[in-house]
N, CA, C and O atoms as a Tinker XYZ file with bonds, in Angstrom:
   540  protein
     1  N    -16.139000  153.200000  114.117000    73     2
     2  CA   -17.236000  153.446000  113.055000    64     1     3
     3  C    -16.913000  153.767000  111.763000    63     2     4     5
     4  O    -16.329000  154.847000  111.672000    81     3
     5  N    -17.126000  153.111000  110.602000    73     3     6
     6  CA   -16.384000  153.422000  109.479000    64     5     7
     7  C    -17.225000  154.550000  108.729000    63     6     8     9
     8  O    -18.310000  154.978000  109.124000    81     7
     9  N    -16.554000  154.958000  107.593000    73     7    10
    10  CA   -16.747000  156.254000  106.903000    64     9    11
    11  C    -18.359000  156.106000  106.383000    63    10    12    13
    12  O    -19.016000  157.134000  106.218000    81    11
    13  N    -18.870000  154.970000  106.172000    73    11    14
    14  CA   -20.317000  154.967000  105.611000    64    13    15
    15  C    -21.162000  155.178000  106.702000    63    14    16    17
    16  O    -22.207000  155.815000  106.566000    81    15
    17  N    -20.785000  154.668000  107.852000    73    15    18
    18  CA   -21.817000  154.894000  109.268000    64    17    19
    19  C    -21.783000  156.275000  109.575000    63    18    20    21
    20  O    -22.775000  156.861000  110.010000    81    19
    21  N    -20.417000  156.967000  109.323000    73    19    22
    22  CA   -20.218000  158.404000  109.809000    64    21    23
    23  C    -21.110000  159.163000  108.813000    63    22    24    25
    24  O    -21.964000  159.944000  109.234000    81    23
    25  N    -20.946000  158.970000  107.641000    73    23    26
    26  CA   -21.811000  159.910000  106.580000    64    25    27
    27  C    -23.325000  159.543000  106.780000    63    26    28    29
    28  O    -24.119000  160.436000  106.487000    81    27
    29  N    -23.849000  158.322000  107.249000    73    27    30
    30  CA   -25.111000  158.114000  107.383000    64    29    31
    31  C    -25.758000  158.961000  108.835000    63    30    32    33
    32  O    -26.940000  159.279000  108.969000    81    31
    33  N    -24.829000  159.176000  109.679000    73    31    34
    34  CA   -25.164000  159.793000  110.793000    64    33    35
    35  C    -25.109000  161.448000  110.510000    63    34    36    37
    36  O    -25.832000  162.224000  111.135000    81    35
    37  N    -24.144000  161.887000  109.472000    73    35    38
    38  CA   -23.873000  163.063000  109.235000    64    37    39
    39  C    -24.805000  163.842000  108.306000    63    38    40    41
    40  O    -25.044000  165.046000  108.405000    81    39
    41  N    -25.353000  162.922000  107.297000    73    39    42
    42  CA   -26.228000  163.450000  106.391000    64    41    43
    43  C    -27.605000  164.219000  107.095000    63    42    44    45
    44  O    -27.979000  165.235000  106.509000    81    43
    45  N    -28.230000  163.877000  108.078000    73    43    46
    46  CA   -29.352000  164.428000  108.488000    64    45    47
    47  C    -28.997000  165.530000  109.219000    63    46    48    49
    48  O    -29.825000  166.437000  109.307000    81    47
    49  N    -27.800000  165.654000  109.831000    73    47    50
    50  CA   -27.397000  166.905000  110.466000    64    49    51
    51  C    -27.171000  168.055000  109.233000    63    50    52    53
    52  O    -27.548000  169.212000  109.419000    81    51
    53  N    -26.618000  167.702000  108.139000    73    51    54
    54  CA   -26.346000  168.501000  107.100000    64    53    55
    55  C    -27.794000  169.032000  106.531000    63    54    56    57
    56  O    -28.057000  170.229000  106.411000    81    55
    57  N    -28.575000  168.104000  106.242000    73    55    58
    58  CA   -29.943000  168.346000  105.820000    64    57    59
    59  C    -30.676000  169.467000  106.781000    63    58    60    61
    60  O    -31.372000  170.385000  106.346000    81    59
    61  N    -30.390000  169.219000  108.163000    73    59    62
    62  CA   -31.119000  170.172000  109.141000    64    61    63
    63  C    -30.530000  171.590000  108.892000    63    62    64    65
    64  O    -31.326000  172.513000  108.717000    81    63
    65  N    -29.177000  171.830000  108.863000    73    63    66
    66  CA   -28.786000  173.084000  108.927000    64    65    67
    67  C    -28.893000  173.844000  107.341000    63    66    68    69
    68  O    -29.139000  175.050000  107.318000    81    67
    69  N    -28.709000  173.133000  106.102000    73    67    70
    70  CA   -28.672000  173.462000  104.910000    64    69    71
    71  C    -30.366000  173.402000  104.103000    63    70    72    73
    72  O    -30.763000  174.170000  103.227000    81    71
    73  N    -31.000000  172.449000  104.619000    73    71    74
    74  CA   -32.197000  172.129000  103.749000    64    73    75
    75  C    -32.044000  171.335000  102.440000    63    74    76    77
    76  O    -32.889000  171.199000  101.556000    81    75
    77  N    -30.677000  170.791000  102.500000    73    75    78
    78  CA   -30.514000  170.065000  101.140000    64    77    79
    79  C    -31.378000  168.725000  101.304000    63    78    80    81
    80  O    -31.816000  168.256000  102.355000    81    79
    81  N    -31.507000  168.249000  100.060000    73    79    82
    82  CA   -32.207000  167.031000   99.748000    64    81    83
    83  C    -31.055000  166.034000  100.045000    63    82    84    85
    84  O    -29.880000  166.366000   99.887000    81    83
    85  N    -31.409000  164.853000  100.460000    73    83    86
    86  CA   -30.483000  163.740000  100.694000    64    85    87
    87  C    -29.579000  163.458000   99.437000    63    86    88    89
    88  O    -28.388000  163.195000   99.601000    81    87
    89  N    -30.087000  163.507000   98.300000    73    87    90
    90  CA   -29.225000  162.837000   97.057000    64    89    91
    91  C    -28.353000  164.134000   96.808000    63    90    92    93
    92  O    -27.406000  163.966000   96.039000    81    91
    93  N    -28.507000  165.279000   97.287000    73    91    94
    94  CA   -27.464000  166.347000   97.158000    64    93    95
    95  C    -26.172000  166.345000   98.130000    63    94    96    97
    96  O    -25.145000  167.010000   97.999000    81    95
    97  N    -26.466000  165.521000   99.027000    73    95    98
    98  CA   -25.553000  165.615000  100.235000    64    97    99
    99  C    -24.349000  164.300000   99.728000    63    98   100   101
   100  O    -24.629000  163.160000  100.100000    81    99
   101  N    -23.375000  164.452000   99.103000    73    99   102
   102  CA   -22.325000  163.507000   98.569000    64   101   103
   103  C    -21.054000  164.036000   99.293000    63   102   104   105
   104  O    -20.914000  165.158000   99.781000    81   103
   105  N    -20.182000  163.048000   99.272000    73   103   106
   106  CA   -18.912000  163.343000  100.018000    64   105   107
   107  C    -18.443000  164.657000   99.220000    63   106   108   109
   108  O    -18.016000  165.637000   99.830000    81   107
   109  N    -18.532000  164.624000   98.018000    73   107   110
   110  CA   -17.916000  165.784000   97.179000    64   109   111
   111  C    -18.508000  167.261000   97.303000    63   110   112   113
   112  O    -17.953000  168.321000   97.011000    81   111
   113  N    -19.827000  167.035000   97.831000    73   111   114
   114  CA   -20.657000  168.476000   97.765000    64   113   115
   115  C    -19.818000  169.323000   98.676000    63   114   116   117
   116  O    -19.289000  168.944000   99.720000    81   115
   117  N    -19.761000  170.672000   98.078000    73   115   118
   118  CA   -19.194000  171.709000   98.975000    64   117   119
   119  C    -20.251000  172.234000   99.422000    63   118   120   121
   120  O    -21.235000  172.505000   98.734000    81   119
   121  N    -20.109000  172.465000  100.886000    73   119   122
   122  CA   -21.327000  172.764000  102.059000    64   121   123
   123  C    -21.619000  174.230000  101.562000    63   122   124   125
   124  O    -22.795000  174.494000  101.811000    81   123
   125  N    -21.096000  175.074000  101.067000    73   123   126
   126  CA   -21.335000  176.395000  100.704000    64   125   127
   127  C    -21.803000  176.422000   99.313000    63   126   128   129
   128  O    -22.981000  176.642000   99.031000    81   127
   129  N    -20.879000  176.196000   98.433000    73   127   130
   130  CA   -21.568000  176.485000   97.096000    64   129   131
   131  C    -22.435000  175.588000   96.503000    63   130   132   133
   132  O    -23.193000  175.952000   95.604000    81   131
   133  N    -22.397000  174.178000   97.012000    73   131   134
   134  CA   -23.501000  173.207000   96.570000    64   133   135
   135  C    -24.630000  172.960000   97.215000    63   134   136   137
   136  O    -25.717000  172.636000   96.737000    81   135
   137  N    -24.264000  173.162000   98.560000    73   135   138
   138  CA   -25.582000  173.001000   99.628000    64   137   139
   139  C    -26.163000  174.046000  100.038000    63   138   140   141
   140  O    -27.156000  173.877000  100.745000    81   139
   141  N    -25.724000  175.447000   99.720000    73   139   142
   142  CA   -26.220000  176.737000  100.432000    64   141   143
   143  C    -25.891000  176.873000  101.699000    63   142   144   145
   144  O    -26.643000  177.617000  102.329000    81   143
   145  N    -25.029000  176.408000  102.278000    73   143   146
   146  CA   -24.481000  176.798000  103.895000    64   145   147
   147  C    -23.746000  178.201000  103.668000    63   146   148   149
   148  O    -23.035000  178.581000  102.737000    81   147
   149  N    -24.203000  178.905000  104.962000    73   147   150
   150  CA   -23.514000  179.926000  105.244000    64   149   151
   151  C    -22.659000  179.796000  106.495000    63   150   152   153
   152  O    -22.570000  178.758000  107.150000    81   151
   153  N    -22.037000  180.943000  106.772000    73   151   154
   154  CA   -20.944000  180.661000  107.957000    64   153   155
   155  C    -21.672000  180.173000  109.339000    63   154   156   157
   156  O    -21.310000  179.283000  110.108000    81   155
   157  N    -22.829000  181.047000  109.414000    73   155   158
   158  CA   -23.326000  180.551000  110.817000    64   157   159
   159  C    -24.066000  179.037000  110.730000    63   158   160   161
   160  O    -24.376000  178.501000  111.793000    81   159
   161  N    -24.316000  178.428000  109.594000    73   159   162
   162  CA   -24.622000  177.140000  109.302000    64   161   163
   163  C    -23.694000  176.222000  109.590000    63   162   164   165
   164  O    -23.964000  175.138000  110.109000    81   163
   165  N    -22.580000  176.587000  109.282000    73   163   166
   166  CA   -21.252000  175.646000  109.627000    64   165   167
   167  C    -21.086000  175.729000  111.258000    63   166   168   169
   168  O    -20.886000  174.679000  111.869000    81   167
   169  N    -21.158000  176.823000  111.878000    73   167   170
   170  CA   -21.004000  176.590000  113.222000    64   169   171
   171  C    -22.260000  175.736000  113.911000    63   170   172   173
   172  O    -22.068000  174.909000  114.803000    81   171
   173  N    -23.483000  176.037000  113.404000    73   171   174
   174  CA   -24.512000  175.080000  113.751000    64   173   175
   175  C    -24.282000  173.565000  113.615000    63   174   176   177
   176  O    -24.625000  172.658000  114.374000    81   175
   177  N    -23.583000  173.526000  112.396000    73   175   178
   178  CA   -23.372000  172.004000  111.944000    64   177   179
   179  C    -22.198000  171.452000  113.066000    63   178   180   181
   180  O    -22.225000  170.348000  113.610000    81   179
   181  N    -21.292000  172.381000  113.241000    73   179   182
   182  CA   -20.314000  171.786000  114.297000    64   181   183
   183  C    -20.899000  171.461000  115.691000    63   182   184   185
   184  O    -20.448000  170.525000  116.350000    81   183
   185  N    -21.906000  172.242000  116.131000    73   183   186
   186  CA   -22.528000  171.927000  117.153000    64   185   187
   187  C    -23.305000  170.516000  117.260000    63   186   188   189
   188  O    -23.189000  169.699000  118.173000    81   187
   189  N    -24.143000  170.417000  116.087000    73   187   190
   190  CA   -24.765000  169.342000  116.066000    64   189   191
   191  C    -23.911000  168.020000  115.768000    63   190   192   193
   192  O    -24.440000  166.911000  115.847000    81   191
   193  N    -22.598000  168.185000  115.430000    73   191   194
   194  CA   -21.603000  167.054000  115.261000    64   193   195
   195  C    -21.170000  166.744000  116.529000    63   194   196   197
   196  O    -20.956000  165.574000  116.847000    81   195
   197  N    -20.989000  167.843000  117.437000    73   195   198
   198  CA   -20.601000  167.574000  118.767000    64   197   199
   199  C    -21.504000  166.567000  119.581000    63   198   200   201
   200  O    -21.108000  165.580000  120.201000    81   199
   201  N    -23.030000  167.102000  119.429000    73   199   202
   202  CA   -23.882000  166.240000  120.136000    64   201   203
   203  C    -23.977000  164.954000  119.390000    63   202   204   205
   204  O    -24.043000  163.927000  120.066000    81   203
   205  N    -23.989000  164.881000  118.300000    73   203   206
   206  CA   -24.176000  163.333000  117.755000    64   205   207
   207  C    -23.149000  162.555000  117.851000    63   206   208   209
   208  O    -23.424000  161.367000  118.023000    81   207
   209  N    -21.771000  162.906000  117.783000    73   207   210
   210  CA   -20.668000  162.224000  117.819000    64   209   211
   211  C    -19.783000  162.218000  119.089000    63   210   212   213
   212  O    -18.900000  161.384000  119.287000    81   211
   213  N    -20.089000  163.184000  119.893000    73   211   214
   214  CA   -19.505000  163.400000  120.961000    64   213   215
   215  C    -17.853000  163.737000  121.130000    63   214   216   217
   216  O    -17.084000  163.306000  121.990000    81   215
   217  N    -17.577000  164.665000  119.997000    73   215   218
   218  CA   -16.541000  165.248000  119.690000    64   217   219
   219  C    -16.643000  166.844000  119.640000    63   218   220   221
   220  O    -17.694000  167.482000  119.576000    81   219
   221  N    -15.253000  167.402000  119.685000    73   219   222
   222  CA   -15.484000  168.886000  119.612000    64   221   223
   223  C    -14.920000  169.288000  118.212000    63   222   224   225
   224  O    -14.022000  168.580000  117.757000    81   223
   225  N    -15.338000  170.302000  117.524000    73   223   226
   226  CA   -14.808000  170.798000  116.094000    64   225   227
   227  C    -14.740000  172.219000  116.747000    63   226   228   229
   228  O    -15.727000  172.810000  117.184000    81   227
   229  N    -13.394000  172.723000  116.764000    73   227   230
   230  CA   -13.232000  174.327000  116.976000    64   229   231
   231  C    -13.721000  175.107000  115.594000    63   230   232   233
   232  O    -13.877000  174.437000  114.572000    81   231
   233  N    -13.918000  176.291000  115.587000    73   231   234
   234  CA   -14.260000  177.074000  114.680000    64   233   235
   235  C    -13.173000  177.128000  113.567000    63   234   236   237
   236  O    -13.375000  176.991000  112.361000    81   235
   237  N    -11.779000  177.389000  114.295000    73   235   238
   238  CA   -10.628000  177.477000  113.473000    64   237   239
   239  C     -9.621000  176.171000  113.418000    63   238   240   241
   240  O     -8.401000  176.269000  113.285000    81   239
   241  N    -10.282000  175.042000  113.533000    73   239   242
   242  CA    -9.935000  173.539000  113.494000    64   241   243
   243  C     -8.790000  173.577000  112.576000    63   242   244   245
   244  O     -7.650000  173.339000  112.975000    81   243
   245  N     -9.098000  173.907000  111.199000    73   243   246
   246  CA    -8.160000  173.476000  110.000000    64   245   247
   247  C     -6.993000  174.686000  110.165000    63   246   248   249
   248  O     -5.799000  174.390000  110.196000    81   247
   249  N     -7.372000  175.802000  110.246000    73   247   250
   250  CA    -5.999000  176.826000  110.487000    64   249   251
   251  C     -5.193000  176.508000  111.597000    63   250   252   253
   252  O     -3.978000  176.377000  111.450000    81   251
   253  N     -5.734000  176.371000  112.684000    73   251   254
   254  CA    -4.966000  175.961000  113.907000    64   253   255
   255  C     -4.202000  174.657000  113.434000    63   254   256   257
   256  O     -2.979000  174.761000  113.536000    81   255
   257  N     -4.596000  173.636000  113.014000    73   255   258
   258  CA    -3.775000  172.447000  112.690000    64   257   259
   259  C     -2.637000  172.706000  111.720000    63   258   260   261
   260  O     -1.519000  172.208000  111.856000    81   259
   261  N     -3.011000  173.560000  110.681000    73   259   262
   262  CA    -2.052000  173.870000  109.650000    64   261   263
   263  C     -1.097000  174.820000  110.155000    63   262   264   265
   264  O     -0.002000  174.816000  109.593000    81   263
   265  N     -1.285000  175.667000  111.135000    73   263   266
   266  CA    -0.287000  176.634000  111.894000    64   265   267
   267  C      0.481000  175.761000  112.505000    63   266   268   269
   268  O      1.686000  175.987000  112.398000    81   267
   269  N      0.135000  174.720000  113.188000    73   267   270
   270  CA     0.918000  174.090000  114.011000    64   269   271
   271  C      2.010000  173.008000  113.210000    63   270   272   273
   272  O      3.130000  172.686000  113.604000    81   271
   273  N      1.400000  172.623000  112.128000    73   271   274
   274  CA     2.535000  172.005000  111.306000    64   273   275
   275  C      3.625000  172.734000  110.625000    63   274   276   277
   276  O      4.661000  172.185000  110.252000    81   275
   277  N      3.344000  174.061000  110.464000    73   275   278
   278  CA     4.136000  174.831000  109.528000    64   277   279
   279  C      5.680000  175.105000  110.394000    63   278   280   281
   280  O      6.589000  175.759000  109.883000    81   279
   281  N      5.742000  174.692000  111.305000    73   279   282
   282  CA     6.937000  174.916000  112.218000    64   281   283
   283  C      7.614000  176.109000  112.205000    63   282   284   285
   284  O      8.843000  176.150000  112.267000    81   283
   285  N      6.853000  177.179000  112.124000    73   283   286
   286  CA     7.427000  178.584000  112.477000    64   285   287
   287  C      7.085000  179.278000  111.287000    63   286   288   289
   288  O      6.933000  180.496000  111.375000    81   287
   289  N      6.925000  178.672000  110.100000    73   287   290
   290  CA     6.684000  179.438000  108.823000    64   289   291
   291  C      5.367000  180.213000  108.921000    63   290   292   293
   292  O      4.396000  179.625000  109.398000    81   291
   293  N      5.250000  181.501000  108.506000    73   291   294
   294  CA     4.092000  182.221000  108.617000    64   293   295
   295  C      2.645000  181.531000  107.913000    63   294   296   297
   296  O      2.676000  180.964000  106.821000    81   295
   297  N      1.639000  181.653000  108.571000    73   295   298
   298  CA     0.326000  181.042000  107.933000    64   297   299
   299  C     -0.245000  182.061000  107.204000    63   298   300   301
   300  O     -0.882000  181.731000  106.203000    81   299
   301  N     -0.149000  183.317000  107.509000    73   299   302
   302  CA    -0.678000  184.308000  106.630000    64   301   303
   303  C      0.113000  185.454000  106.340000    63   302   304   305
   304  O      0.945000  185.674000  107.220000    81   303
   305  N      0.122000  186.355000  105.271000    73   303   306
   306  CA     0.783000  187.494000  105.102000    64   305   307
   307  C     -0.105000  188.251000  104.505000    63   306   308   309
   308  O     -0.694000  187.842000  103.505000    81   307
   309  N     -0.340000  189.517000  105.054000    73   307   310
   310  CA    -0.911000  190.597000  104.407000    64   309   311
   311  C     -2.531000  190.171000  104.231000    63   310   312   313
   312  O     -3.210000  190.466000  103.247000    81   311
   313  N     -2.950000  189.494000  105.275000    73   311   314
   314  CA    -4.265000  189.109000  105.141000    64   313   315
   315  C     -4.677000  187.926000  104.153000    63   314   316   317
   316  O     -5.863000  187.729000  103.890000    81   315
   317  N     -3.594000  187.101000  103.587000    73   315   318
   318  CA    -3.877000  185.969000  102.659000    64   317   319
   319  C     -2.728000  184.951000  103.227000    63   318   320   321
   320  O     -1.603000  185.182000  103.669000    81   319
   321  N     -3.446000  183.747000  103.044000    73   319   322
   322  CA    -2.546000  182.488000  103.243000    64   321   323
   323  C     -1.425000  182.356000  102.478000    63   322   324   325
   324  O     -1.546000  182.611000  101.280000    81   323
   325  N     -0.170000  181.954000  102.968000    73   323   326
   326  CA     1.011000  181.842000  102.572000    64   325   327
   327  C      0.882000  180.627000  101.534000    63   326   328   329
   328  O     -0.094000  179.877000  101.525000    81   327
   329  N      1.949000  180.514000  100.679000    73   327   330
   330  CA     2.169000  179.338000   99.805000    64   329   331
   331  C      2.355000  178.114000  100.800000    63   330   332   333
   332  O      1.837000  177.024000  100.561000    81   331
   333  N      3.094000  178.347000  101.886000    73   331   334
   334  CA     3.231000  177.310000  102.848000    64   333   335
   335  C      2.135000  176.712000  103.378000    63   334   336   337
   336  O      1.989000  175.491000  103.432000    81   335
   337  N      1.204000  177.675000  103.850000    73   335   338
   338  CA    -0.047000  177.479000  104.296000    64   337   339
   339  C     -1.108000  176.691000  103.649000    63   338   340   341
   340  O     -1.877000  175.872000  104.153000    81   339
   341  N     -0.986000  177.149000  102.285000    73   339   342
   342  CA    -1.784000  176.484000  101.204000    64   341   343
   343  C     -1.262000  175.090000  100.996000    63   342   344   345
   344  O     -2.021000  174.141000  100.793000    81   343
   345  N     -0.217000  175.002000  101.039000    73   343   346
   346  CA     0.300000  173.528000  100.851000    64   345   347
   347  C      0.008000  172.517000  101.925000    63   346   348   349
   348  O     -0.216000  171.335000  101.666000    81   347
   349  N      0.016000  173.006000  103.105000    73   347   350
   350  CA    -0.317000  171.957000  104.285000    64   349   351
   351  C     -1.638000  171.947000  104.339000    63   350   352   353
   352  O     -2.167000  170.901000  104.715000    81   351
   353  N     -2.457000  173.055000  103.994000    73   351   354
   354  CA    -4.000000  172.760000  103.984000    64   353   355
   355  C     -4.550000  171.597000  102.833000    63   354   356   357
   356  O     -5.557000  170.892000  102.893000    81   355
   357  N     -3.569000  171.671000  101.841000    73   355   358
   358  CA    -3.775000  170.610000  100.819000    64   357   359
   359  C     -3.439000  169.250000  101.313000    63   358   360   361
   360  O     -4.152000  168.298000  100.994000    81   359
   361  N     -2.319000  169.088000  102.128000    73   359   362
   362  CA    -2.055000  168.036000  102.776000    64   361   363
   363  C     -3.041000  167.606000  103.682000    63   362   364   365
   364  O     -3.501000  166.468000  103.598000    81   363
   365  N     -3.419000  168.427000  104.564000    73   363   366
   366  CA    -4.180000  167.941000  105.799000    64   365   367
   367  C     -5.505000  167.746000  105.138000    63   366   368   369
   368  O     -6.267000  167.056000  105.815000    81   367
   369  N     -6.070000  168.239000  103.807000    73   367   370
   370  CA    -7.647000  168.167000  103.460000    64   369   371
   371  C     -7.466000  167.690000  102.222000    63   370   372   373
   372  O     -7.689000  168.443000  101.274000    81   371
   373  N     -7.026000  166.338000  101.996000    73   371   374
   374  CA    -7.021000  165.837000  100.743000    64   373   375
   375  C     -8.335000  165.739000  100.017000    63   374   376   377
   376  O     -8.340000  165.699000   98.787000    81   375
   377  N     -9.438000  165.697000  100.707000    73   375   378
   378  CA   -10.784000  165.465000  100.174000    64   377   379
   379  C    -11.145000  166.631000   99.420000    63   378   380   381
   380  O    -12.111000  166.523000   98.665000    81   379
   381  N    -10.366000  168.038000   99.511000    73   379   382
   382  CA   -10.894000  169.194000   98.932000    64   381   383
   383  C    -10.017000  169.081000   97.509000    63   382   384   385
   384  O     -8.917000  168.530000   97.458000    81   383
   385  N    -10.561000  169.578000   96.577000    73   383   386
   386  CA    -9.809000  169.754000   95.235000    64   385   387
   387  C     -8.580000  170.501000   95.574000    63   386   388   389
   388  O     -8.652000  171.404000   96.407000    81   387
   389  N     -7.430000  170.200000   94.991000    73   387   390
   390  CA    -6.225000  171.165000   95.344000    64   389   391
   391  C     -6.323000  172.543000   94.957000    63   390   392   393
   392  O     -5.807000  173.425000   95.644000    81   391
   393  N     -7.088000  172.834000   93.671000    73   391   394
   394  CA    -7.222000  174.051000   93.110000    64   393   395
   395  C     -8.016000  174.941000   93.852000    63   394   396   397
   396  O     -7.885000  176.147000   93.640000    81   395
   397  N     -8.987000  174.451000   94.863000    73   395   398
   398  CA    -9.659000  175.253000   95.843000    64   397   399
   399  C     -8.750000  176.175000   96.838000    63   398   400   401
   400  O     -9.138000  177.218000   97.365000    81   399
   401  N     -7.520000  175.606000   96.982000    73   399   402
   402  CA    -6.689000  176.475000   97.814000    64   401   403
   403  C     -5.769000  177.170000   96.962000    63   402   404   405
   404  O     -4.584000  176.846000   96.885000    81   403
   405  N     -6.390000  178.320000   96.183000    73   403   406
   406  CA    -5.913000  179.035000   95.248000    64   405   407
   407  C     -5.002000  180.123000   95.990000    63   406   408   409
   408  O     -5.333000  180.472000   97.123000    81   407
   409  N     -3.840000  180.681000   95.371000    73   407   410
   410  CA    -3.023000  181.707000   95.879000    64   409   411
   411  C     -3.904000  182.898000   96.059000    63   410   412   413
   412  O     -4.643000  183.149000   95.107000    81   411
   413  N     -3.967000  183.713000   97.150000    73   411   414
   414  CA    -4.734000  184.800000   97.447000    64   413   415
   415  C     -5.866000  184.686000   98.376000    63   414   416   417
   416  O     -6.602000  185.632000   98.657000    81   415
   417  N     -5.994000  183.341000   98.902000    73   415   418
   418  CA    -7.220000  182.789000   99.504000    64   417   419
   419  C     -6.832000  183.498000  100.918000    63   418   420   421
   420  O     -5.703000  183.430000  101.403000    81   419
   421  N     -7.852000  184.141000  101.471000    73   419   422
   422  CA    -7.827000  184.693000  102.801000    64   421   423
   423  C     -8.207000  183.539000  103.952000    63   422   424   425
   424  O     -8.850000  182.542000  103.623000    81   423
   425  N     -7.838000  183.715000  105.088000    73   423   426
   426  CA    -8.380000  182.708000  105.954000    64   425   427
   427  C     -9.641000  182.804000  106.185000    63   426   428   429
   428  O    -10.136000  181.769000  106.633000    81   427
   429  N    -10.386000  183.730000  106.031000    73   427   430
   430  CA   -11.780000  183.829000  106.333000    64   429   431
   431  C    -12.594000  183.320000  105.207000    63   430   432   433
   432  O    -13.824000  183.355000  105.242000    81   431
   433  N    -11.856000  182.800000  104.107000    73   431   434
   434  CA   -12.579000  182.563000  103.043000    64   433   435
   435  C    -12.426000  180.699000  103.298000    63   434   436   437
   436  O    -13.064000  179.928000  102.583000    81   435
   437  N    -11.597000  180.258000  104.287000    73   435   438
   438  CA   -11.491000  178.831000  104.233000    64   437   439
   439  C    -12.892000  177.954000  104.374000    63   438   440   441
   440  O    -12.983000  176.850000  103.839000    81   439
   441  N    -13.720000  178.399000  104.959000    73   439   442
   442  CA   -15.061000  177.515000  105.092000    64   441   443
   443  C    -15.662000  177.431000  103.905000    63   442   444   445
   444  O    -16.588000  176.631000  103.768000    81   443
   445  N    -15.217000  178.283000  102.786000    73   443   446
   446  CA   -15.961000  178.090000  101.568000    64   445   447
   447  C    -15.384000  176.925000  100.579000    63   446   448   449
   448  O    -15.887000  176.589000   99.507000    81   447
   449  N    -14.159000  176.365000  101.216000    73   447   450
   450  CA   -13.756000  175.201000  100.333000    64   449   451
   451  C    -14.083000  173.770000  100.974000    63   450   452   453
   452  O    -13.777000  172.711000  100.427000    81   451
   453  N    -14.705000  173.867000  102.129000    73   451   454
   454  CA   -15.170000  172.626000  102.784000    64   453   455
   455  C    -16.196000  172.115000  102.211000    63   454   456   457
   456  O    -17.157000  172.793000  101.847000    81   455
   457  N    -16.070000  170.425000  102.020000    73   455   458
   458  CA   -16.937000  169.609000  101.591000    64   457   459
   459  C    -17.515000  168.756000  102.562000    63   458   460   461
   460  O    -17.035000  168.845000  103.692000    81   459
   461  N    -18.562000  167.842000  102.356000    73   459   462
   462  CA   -18.895000  166.860000  103.114000    64   461   463
   463  C    -17.702000  165.862000  103.522000    63   462   464   465
   464  O    -17.526000  165.592000  104.710000    81   463
   465  N    -16.861000  165.301000  102.483000    73   463   466
   466  CA   -16.009000  164.378000  103.109000    64   465   467
   467  C    -14.892000  164.888000  104.200000    63   466   468   469
   468  O    -14.364000  164.170000  105.049000    81   467
   469  N    -14.657000  166.245000  103.995000    73   467   470
   470  CA   -13.759000  167.108000  105.115000    64   469   471
   471  C    -14.551000  166.688000  106.362000    63   470   472   473
   472  O    -13.960000  165.954000  107.154000    81   471
   473  N    -15.558000  166.983000  106.585000    73   471   474
   474  CA   -16.219000  166.735000  107.853000    64   473   475
   475  C    -16.221000  165.291000  108.297000    63   474   476   477
   476  O    -15.853000  164.939000  109.418000    81   475
   477  N    -16.679000  164.431000  107.304000    73   475   478
   478  CA   -16.645000  163.005000  107.620000    64   477   479
   479  C    -15.264000  162.660000  108.096000    63   478   480   481
   480  O    -15.190000  162.256000  109.256000    81   479
   481  N    -14.118000  162.753000  107.374000    73   479   482
   482  CA   -12.865000  162.372000  107.698000    64   481   483
   483  C    -12.629000  163.002000  109.043000    63   482   484   485
   484  O    -12.076000  162.293000  109.885000    81   483
   485  N    -12.965000  164.223000  109.366000    73   483   486
   486  CA   -12.360000  164.859000  110.466000    64   485   487
   487  C    -13.134000  164.302000  111.796000    63   486   488   489
   488  O    -12.639000  164.425000  112.917000    81   487
   489  N    -14.250000  163.751000  111.588000    73   487   490
   490  CA   -15.157000  163.202000  112.530000    64   489   491
   491  C    -14.411000  161.747000  112.876000    63   490   492   493
   492  O    -14.084000  161.376000  114.004000    81   491
   493  N    -14.252000  161.122000  111.809000    73   491   494
   494  CA   -13.527000  159.710000  111.890000    64   493   495
   495  C    -11.952000  159.888000  112.620000    63   494   496   497
   496  O    -11.561000  159.081000  113.464000    81   495
   497  N    -11.271000  160.848000  112.248000    73   495   498
   498  CA   -10.116000  161.090000  112.950000    64   497   499
   499  C    -10.255000  161.284000  114.238000    63   498   500   501
   500  O     -9.457000  160.679000  114.954000    81   499
   501  N    -11.296000  162.175000  114.905000    73   499   502
   502  CA   -11.414000  162.705000  116.139000    64   501   503
   503  C    -12.090000  161.316000  117.040000    63   502   504   505
   504  O    -11.874000  161.133000  118.238000    81   503
   505  N    -12.803000  160.562000  116.309000    73   503   506
   506  CA   -13.213000  159.441000  116.971000    64   505   507
   507  C    -12.410000  158.506000  117.271000    63   506   508   509
   508  O    -12.527000  157.864000  118.315000    81   507
   509  N    -11.492000  158.300000  116.408000    73   507   510
   510  CA   -10.275000  157.222000  116.445000    64   509   511
   511  C     -9.294000  157.859000  117.611000    63   510   512   513
   512  O     -8.794000  157.123000  118.462000    81   511
   513  N     -9.075000  159.179000  117.589000    73   511   514
   514  CA    -8.167000  159.620000  118.844000    64   513   515
   515  C     -8.950000  159.617000  120.273000    63   514   516   517
   516  O     -8.349000  159.521000  121.342000    81   515
   517  N    -10.136000  159.716000  120.179000    73   515   518
   518  CA   -10.722000  159.475000  121.385000    64   517   519
   519  C    -10.759000  157.971000  122.064000    63   518   520   521
   520  O    -10.613000  157.664000  123.248000    81   519
   521  N    -10.977000  157.228000  121.039000    73   519   522
   522  CA   -10.841000  155.918000  121.317000    64   521   523
   523  C     -9.354000  155.498000  121.739000    63   522   524   525
   524  O     -9.224000  154.762000  122.717000    81   523
   525  N     -8.482000  155.842000  121.193000    73   523   526
   526  CA    -7.074000  155.547000  121.394000    64   525   527
   527  C     -6.822000  156.132000  122.741000    63   526   528   529
   528  O     -6.062000  155.444000  123.421000    81   527
   529  N     -7.284000  157.278000  123.335000    73   527   530
   530  CA    -7.109000  157.943000  124.572000    64   529   531
   531  C     -7.799000  156.880000  125.601000    63   530   532   533
   532  O     -7.258000  156.518000  126.646000    81   531
   533  N     -8.771000  156.542000  125.256000    73   531   534
   534  CA    -9.531000  155.645000  126.289000    64   533   535
   535  C     -9.244000  154.217000  126.168000    63   534   536   537
   536  O    -10.082000  153.411000  126.571000    81   535
   537  N     -8.133000  153.819000  125.649000    73   535   538
   538  CA    -7.948000  152.320000  125.432000    64   537   539
   539  C     -6.884000  151.996000  126.415000    63   538   540
   540  O     -6.471000  150.841000  126.519000    81   539
């Protein structure tokens, strides 16, 4: 499934949880700031994605992946993401503007940086992993 097909199937799900108009849902649109999603909406979106695409997205998906890649370096210190964690998150989510991963960002604030493209690319990666596992 290519990115356009993923976005075509993802857009109605985002509309359902945010009430956004189709023209508002662009790859660059931030789910919270631009489309009005709240934390619970992102959880609902994850469930809808699981149903639509047959993949699982964990609530701490991005933090867990970044922690695994840090090779023992701390993910957070004093309730804030470390510079190493921020750098890893920038690498893991190139779809997010790099300045969104600002110093002092708390792990609980991570959902506030997510845009539509992050979800589309995550879905694509997970679908490819599932396909490779079943090949």
